[in-house]
Structures are given as C-alpha cells and as structure tokens.
Z-matrix of the N, CA and C atoms (Angstrom, degrees):
N
C 1 1.439
C 2 1.533 1 108.78
N 3 1.317 2 116.73 1 128.23
C 4 1.460 3 121.94 2 177.98
C 5 1.520 4 109.95 3 -91.68
N 6 1.334 5 115.69 4 123.39
C 7 1.455 6 120.43 5 175.10
C 8 1.520 7 108.64 6 -90.31
N 9 1.333 8 115.66 7 144.29
C 10 1.459 9 119.98 8 175.68
C 11 1.526 10 108.46 9 -69.64
N 12 1.329 11 116.96 10 147.50
C 13 1.469 12 119.17 11 176.88
C 14 1.530 13 109.98 12 -62.36
N 15 1.305 14 116.38 13 149.80
C 16 1.458 15 122.79 14 177.57
C 17 1.533 16 108.66 15 -68.02
N 18 1.325 17 117.53 16 123.88
C 19 1.460 18 121.85 17 -178.34
C 20 1.522 19 111.09 18 -59.24
N 21 1.332 20 117.81 19 -46.74
C 22 1.467 21 120.46 20 -179.11
C 23 1.523 22 110.91 21 -61.55
N 24 1.317 23 117.64 22 -44.27
C 25 1.467 24 120.89 23 179.29
C 26 1.527 25 110.89 24 -62.34
N 27 1.310 26 117.11 25 -40.96
C 28 1.465 27 121.92 26 178.76
C 29 1.530 28 110.73 27 -63.72
N 30 1.332 29 117.04 28 -43.45
C 31 1.465 30 121.23 29 179.30
C 32 1.523 31 111.20 30 -63.91
N 33 1.326 32 116.68 31 -47.82
C 34 1.453 33 120.64 32 -175.45
C 35 1.527 34 112.68 33 -69.58
N 36 1.317 35 116.70 34 -25.91
C 37 1.465 36 120.93 35 177.40
C 38 1.530 37 112.22 36 -84.22
N 39 1.354 38 116.63 37 -5.67
C 40 1.457 39 120.61 38 -179.98
C 41 1.511 40 114.61 39 81.16
N 42 1.329 41 117.50 40 12.06
C 43 1.467 42 121.07 41 179.50
C 44 1.529 43 112.62 42 -89.27
N 45 1.320 44 115.74 43 -4.87
C 46 1.464 45 121.35 44 179.60
C 47 1.522 46 107.04 45 -144.55
N 48 1.323 47 116.44 46 135.10
C 49 1.454 48 120.77 47 -178.76
C 50 1.517 49 110.70 48 -93.45
N 51 1.310 50 114.99 49 147.54
C 52 1.453 51 122.13 50 175.42
C 53 1.526 52 105.90 51 -132.80
N 54 1.352 53 117.60 52 141.32
C 55 1.464 54 119.26 53 179.11
C 56 1.531 55 110.84 54 -54.23
N 57 1.321 56 115.86 55 127.23
C 58 1.459 57 120.02 56 -179.51
C 59 1.517 58 113.92 57 87.41
N 60 1.325 59 117.10 58 -12.41
C 61 1.459 60 121.16 59 179.56
C 62 1.518 61 113.29 60 65.16
N 63 1.307 62 114.95 61 -161.93
C 64 1.461 63 121.04 62 176.61
C 65 1.529 64 106.01 63 -82.77
N 66 1.314 65 116.25 64 121.70
C 67 1.465 66 122.51 65 -174.60
C 68 1.524 67 111.48 66 -79.67
N 69 1.330 68 116.93 67 -35.71
C 70 1.462 69 121.01 68 -174.20
C 71 1.528 70 109.39 69 -158.24
N 72 1.337 71 116.40 70 148.26
C 73 1.473 72 123.53 71 173.14
C 74 1.514 73 109.23 72 -138.43
N 75 1.318 74 116.67 73 141.17
C 76 1.450 75 120.62 74 175.44
C 77 1.521 76 111.55 75 167.54
N 78 1.313 77 117.17 76 155.66
C 79 1.453 78 121.26 77 176.96
C 80 1.515 79 114.46 78 59.10
N 81 1.349 80 117.06 79 24.90
C 82 1.467 81 120.47 80 -178.65
C 83 1.513 82 113.61 81 82.36
N 84 1.337 83 116.83 82 7.47
C 85 1.470 84 121.44 83 -178.24
C 86 1.520 85 110.10 84 -124.22
N 87 1.323 86 115.93 85 162.57
C 88 1.460 87 122.29 86 176.15
C 89 1.519 88 108.78 87 -141.48
N 90 1.321 89 115.36 88 151.20
C 91 1.460 90 122.39 89 -177.88
C 92 1.515 91 108.18 90 -122.51
N 93 1.330 92 116.89 91 127.90
C 94 1.461 93 120.79 92 178.83
C 95 1.525 94 110.13 93 -148.27
N 96 1.337 95 115.58 94 163.71
C 97 1.462 96 121.33 95 176.53
C 98 1.521 97 109.37 96 -76.98
N 99 1.319 98 115.12 97 169.80
C 100 1.464 99 119.66 98 177.41
C 101 1.514 100 110.53 99 -66.66
N 102 1.299 101 116.36 100 152.12
C 103 1.456 102 123.03 101 177.35
C 104 1.526 103 107.90 102 -89.13
N 105 1.311 104 116.13 103 79.99
C 106 1.464 105 121.13 104 -178.58
C 107 1.510 106 110.61 105 133.37
N 108 1.323 107 116.18 106 178.80
C 109 1.463 108 120.37 107 -177.76
C 110 1.529 109 111.89 108 -61.61
N 111 1.326 110 114.63 109 144.43
C 112 1.457 111 120.21 110 179.21
C 113 1.529 112 108.93 111 -136.66
N 114 1.320 113 117.34 112 129.08
C 115 1.467 114 119.71 113 -178.77
C 116 1.528 115 113.61 114 -78.92
N 117 1.331 116 117.63 115 -5.69
C 118 1.465 117 121.13 116 -176.51
C 119 1.527 118 109.00 117 -111.68
N 120 1.343 119 117.64 118 112.75
C 121 1.466 120 119.97 119 179.95
C 122 1.530 121 111.00 120 -60.09
N 123 1.327 122 115.40 121 137.18
C 124 1.449 123 120.66 122 176.19
C 125 1.515 124 115.78 123 81.68
N 126 1.315 125 118.00 124 4.07
C 127 1.465 126 120.39 125 -179.85
C 128 1.523 127 109.31 126 -64.21
N 129 1.322 128 116.51 127 126.75
C 130 1.462 129 121.97 128 178.87
C 131 1.518 130 110.13 129 -128.84
N 132 1.318 131 115.82 130 158.20
C 133 1.457 132 122.48 131 179.13
C 134 1.524 133 107.96 132 -114.22
N 135 1.319 134 116.52 133 125.05
C 136 1.457 135 122.67 134 174.80
C 137 1.523 136 106.35 135 -103.61
N 138 1.328 137 115.86 136 116.34
C 139 1.458 138 120.10 137 -173.26
C 140 1.532 139 110.48 138 -134.75
N 141 1.304 140 115.94 139 160.75
C 142 1.461 141 120.78 140 176.77
C 143 1.525 142 109.75 141 -71.96
N 144 1.329 143 116.16 142 148.24
C 145 1.466 144 120.35 143 177.06
C 146 1.522 145 111.80 144 -76.37
N 147 1.310 146 118.22 145 -17.86
C 148 1.471 147 120.42 146 174.18
C 149 1.528 148 107.08 147 -109.69
N 150 1.300 149 116.38 148 157.94
C 151 1.464 150 120.63 149 -176.87
C 152 1.531 151 111.59 150 -62.40
N 153 1.309 152 115.66 151 123.09
C 154 1.468 153 123.07 152 176.08
C 155 1.519 154 107.59 153 -140.12
N 156 1.313 155 116.75 154 134.60
C 157 1.466 156 120.24 155 178.91
C 158 1.520 157 112.36 156 -86.28
N 159 1.343 158 117.00 157 -23.08
C 160 1.460 159 120.55 158 -176.85
C 161 1.527 160 109.18 159 -161.57
N 162 1.324 161 116.46 160 170.94
C 163 1.458 162 121.44 161 -179.17
C 164 1.528 163 112.69 162 -55.35
N 165 1.320 164 117.39 163 -36.05
C 166 1.463 165 119.44 164 -178.12
C 167 1.525 166 112.87 165 -67.33
N 168 1.327 167 118.26 166 -10.97
C 169 1.464 168 121.84 167 177.07
C 170 1.530 169 112.99 168 -87.31
N 171 1.336 170 117.76 169 -10.13
C 172 1.464 171 120.35 170 -179.32
C 173 1.521 172 110.89 171 -74.16
N 174 1.334 173 116.26 172 146.53
C 175 1.463 174 118.98 173 173.83
C 176 1.528 175 108.70 174 -79.12
N 177 1.317 176 116.58 175 168.30
C 178 1.464 177 121.64 176 -174.25
C 179 1.531 178 112.14 177 -61.18
N 180 1.313 179 117.79 178 -39.78
C 181 1.460 180 120.85 179 -179.22
C 182 1.518 181 112.67 180 -64.37
N 183 1.320 182 116.43 181 -44.70
C 184 1.458 183 120.66 182 179.02
C 185 1.519 184 110.31 183 -67.07
N 186 1.326 185 116.76 184 -40.70
C 187 1.463 186 120.74 185 178.48
C 188 1.526 187 110.21 186 -60.17
N 189 1.327 188 117.30 187 -40.58
C 190 1.457 189 121.30 188 179.53
C 191 1.527 190 112.07 189 -64.23
N 192 1.329 191 117.48 190 -29.78
C 193 1.464 192 121.98 191 179.28
C 194 1.528 193 112.91 192 -80.21
N 195 1.307 194 117.48 193 -24.71
C 196 1.459 195 122.50 194 -171.58
C 197 1.532 196 113.10 195 -57.01
N 198 1.316 197 117.88 196 -53.37
C 199 1.462 198 120.83 197 -177.06
C 200 1.517 199 113.34 198 -62.18
N 201 1.337 200 118.51 199 -52.13
C 202 1.462 201 119.57 200 179.94
C 203 1.535 202 113.33 201 -59.67
N 204 1.325 203 117.34 202 -38.91
C 205 1.465 204 119.78 203 -179.93
C 206 1.529 205 109.89 204 -69.76
N 207 1.319 206 117.61 205 -44.05
C 208 1.460 207 120.87 206 178.15
C 209 1.526 208 110.54 207 -58.65
N 210 1.325 209 117.05 208 -39.59
C 211 1.453 210 121.39 209 179.59
C 212 1.529 211 110.99 210 -66.28
N 213 1.338 212 117.86 211 -42.68
C 214 1.465 213 121.26 212 178.21
C 215 1.521 214 111.29 213 -62.51
N 216 1.318 215 116.71 214 -41.13
C 217 1.467 216 120.77 215 178.94
C 218 1.530 217 109.96 216 -65.22
N 219 1.319 218 117.42 217 -43.78
C 220 1.468 219 121.37 218 -179.46
C 221 1.531 220 111.16 219 -62.07
N 222 1.332 221 117.26 220 -40.70
C 223 1.461 222 120.61 221 178.28
C 224 1.536 223 110.11 222 -64.56
N 225 1.324 224 116.52 223 -44.59
C 226 1.471 225 120.51 224 178.84
C 227 1.527 226 110.83 225 -61.90
N 228 1.321 227 117.20 226 -42.40
C 229 1.472 228 120.36 227 178.25
C 230 1.532 229 110.57 228 -63.25
N 231 1.313 230 117.15 229 -43.40
C 232 1.465 231 120.70 230 179.25
C 233 1.535 232 110.29 231 -59.99
N 234 1.321 233 116.03 232 -42.94
C 235 1.460 234 120.41 233 -177.54
C 236 1.523 235 113.17 234 -68.51
N 237 1.329 236 116.80 235 -31.07
C 238 1.462 237 121.12 236 -174.62
C 239 1.523 238 113.59 237 -97.03
N 240 1.298 239 116.15 238 -36.36
C 241 1.471 240 119.31 239 -174.59
C 242 1.479 241 111.62 240 -88.19
C-alpha cells in the first residue's frame, strides 16, 4: 500500500509550495498558510519541523514551545486582522 507523502513534511522540505511560504521557523516548529484556498483570512498552521502524526509524538522541548508560540501568533493575528 502506497501512503501519500505528508503535506507538512513536503512543505517544510520545499518540495511543495504554499501561498506565502513558510512564515516562521523556530523551537522545532514552523508556521505556514494552508495549502489551498481558505475562507478564513489569516488562517495559519503551526506544525512540527519533524514528522509527527499527533501531539503525543512531539518531544518535550517542542511541546514546551508550542503554547508560547501559538499565543504569540494569536496576539499578532488579533492585532493585524
């Protein structure tokens, strides 16, 4: 059985383009826009830089970064949108 490549992994490796590209990288995480049309202005995806299927796959360091980074992004979106 052939599995489709992971969209996030493809985007972060530069093998697939997304409008706006990767907006930010750091702390084991990356921020990018959706891969395709989105009805919600400013919608972004915060994902791990290494392949993870779910939150339980993140290491402790990346997990510790997740909340603070998500909060910073939400504040920036509130201020701009």
